[in-house]
Residue, then its C-alpha position, 0 to 999 in steps of 0.5 A: x698865847x697858842x699851845x697844842x693840847x695831846x694826853x697819854x702819850x704812853x712812851x715806851x710802850x710795848x706790846x708783850x706779845x705777838x711777833x719781835x718784829x710786832x713789838x718792836x715797831x709798835x714799839x716806836x709808833x707811839x715815839x712816832x705820834x709825839x714826833x707827827x704832834x710835834x711838827x704839827x705845832x710847828x707848822x701851825x705856830x704853836x708856842x707851847x704843847x700840852x701834855x694832859x698826863x700819861x707823857x709815859x707807859x710806865x714810872x719806870x724808864x729804860x736807855x733807849x726810851x729816855x733817849x728817844x725822849x729826849x731827842x724829841x723834847x730837844x727837837x721842841x727846843x730847837x723849833x722853841x716851843x715849850x712842852x708842858x706836862x703832868x704827871x697821869x695815873x702811868x708816871x704816877x709821882x707818890x708823894x714825898x717821892x717826887x725825886x724819883x720821877x723821870x719827869x723831874x730828870x727831865x724839868x730839870x735837864x730844861x726840856x719839860x715844864x711841870x705845874x704840880x700840886x704839892x701837899x702839905x700837913x694836915x690837907x693843905x695844899x699848895x697850887x705851884x703854876x707856870x707862866x707863859x707869857x700872861x697865861x698862868x697854867x695850873x697842874x692837877x695831875x691825877x687825882x684818882x677817884x677824888x677827881x670831883x672834890x679835888x676840882x671843887x677844892x680847886x675852884x674854891x681856891x681860884x675864888x678866894x684869890x681871883x684867880x681867871x683865865x687860867x689853863x688847867x691840865x687835869x688828867x681825867x676824862x668824861x665817864x660817870x661810870x662808877x666803876x671806872x677809877x679816875x673819871x669824872x662822874x658829875x659834869x657841873x663840878x666844869x660848869x663851876x670851874x668855868x668862871x676861872x678855867x678859859x681851857x681845861x686840858x684833860x686826860x685820861x680818856x683815849x677819845x676825843x671829849x669836849x664839854x660842853x658842845x656849844x663853846x666847849x673849854x673842857x677837852x679831851x684830845x685822845x691817846x695819839x696812838x691805839x695804846x689798846x687793840x680795841x680803839x679803833x674807833x675812838x677819836x685820837x685828836x690833838x688841839x689846838x686853842x689860842x687863849x685869846x681868841x678863845x677859838x679852839x682847832x681840832x687836829x685828827x692823829x693818824x695811829x697805825x692802821x687797824x682793822x676789826x672784823x666779825x664774820x658769823x659761820x656754820x661751819x661742820x668741817x675744818x675742811x668748810x672752816x677754811x674755803x669760808x674763811x679765805x672767801x672772807x678774807x679779800x673783803x678785809x683790804x689788807x694793806x701792808x703792816x695793818x693789825x688786823x684783828x677778828x671775832x669768828x662767831x659760831x653757833x653751839x656744835x662740836x665743831x672748833x675752828x683752825x685758830x692759829x690757821x686762821x692767824x697764819x693765812x691774815x699774816x700771810x696777806x701783809x698784816x704786820x699782826x693778826x688775832x683772831x677770836x671764838x666766839x660760841x653762842x651757847x645759848x639758844x633762841x628758845x633760852x634767851x627768850x625766858x629771860x630778859x637779857x643774857x646779863x639776867x643768865x650771866x646775874x644767875x650763874x653767879x649768883x650760885x658761887x659762894x664766895x660771891x655772897x650779897x656782892x654779886x648784883x655788883x659783880x654782874x654789873x662789873x662783868x657787863x661794864x666790862x663788855x661795854x668799855x671793850x665795845x666803846x673802845x674808852x677805857x682801860x678795863x683794869x680799874x673795871x676788873x679790880x671792882x669785880x675782884x672786891x666785890x669778891x673778897x666783901x662777898x667772902x667776907x659777908x659770908x663768914 
């Protein structure tokens, strides 16, 4: 069997900010990304498209989202390409509430197929696989924080039932980060799975991942369209895999153009700021309908740059959307020299707030991880933010 693996399509996603034209075009971008994947599947004579979770952006949907989705899935039927989907955290099917899922609605209309896990009493599970040709496909859905143990349990199932050369869909990616839910922490779990799975189709992460580096069998393709404007450097792909030759091919995707840059300015007046910013703009080479994100760095003083004016100037150059961030350097070099890092300064400040209690260290670590995640363009920082809030709760409880 020859299949194409993608993940995190987030169909129906629509930003809550920006102009109405920007919102409308971004809404269309996610459907356009899936349509490009379908055309790639046809071009490469693929039999099946595997979607490893977050097919929709939300569990709830609207008529236009459903209509667009059905149209694209109908095109797959016309191309004689089967679509196999599992749920991700965005379209999560809760136990005993499967009937509420739009994935099952689409499955009942014979527009997609859904391998899944049925949860029984006493923590027992039934793995409901599907076959395409001679290839057995399992779907583990979104295991969340228990993903490592869930995969080990599935490996035991494969051992007991003599399952080999199967394809597994699971909504997870390599994380190694205690603050980010749903990501694998221990790569050795995958090593144990290699005996049973010829290919593991991952999701949840929004950039390309593969494991191991030589002869990989675990892949995360990466969301084909930017789900967050900070994902500019993330590799957006789809993976083609042949179960007979065990060869894979990486297909690069083409999300909407996003320009991000920064500029450091030492301005004492609004006139000087506008002059310097106008000198900087031509260097960006802005094309029609680009998304442009600029960070302005200034040395701590009384000057505050006119962010709204700067965003307006970017839009005048033809950008679809403009966001200008201002970052003031609050720490002098002499102050930083007295400490090992900015993180230490942040920790000192957090410790001064009594509600953190004994959880100040973990709260400071969560803050550091949030900043790293923004720069690494991969993770949804909401799960890290939740960990920071939990630290507040724990700290308050410890102080009572």
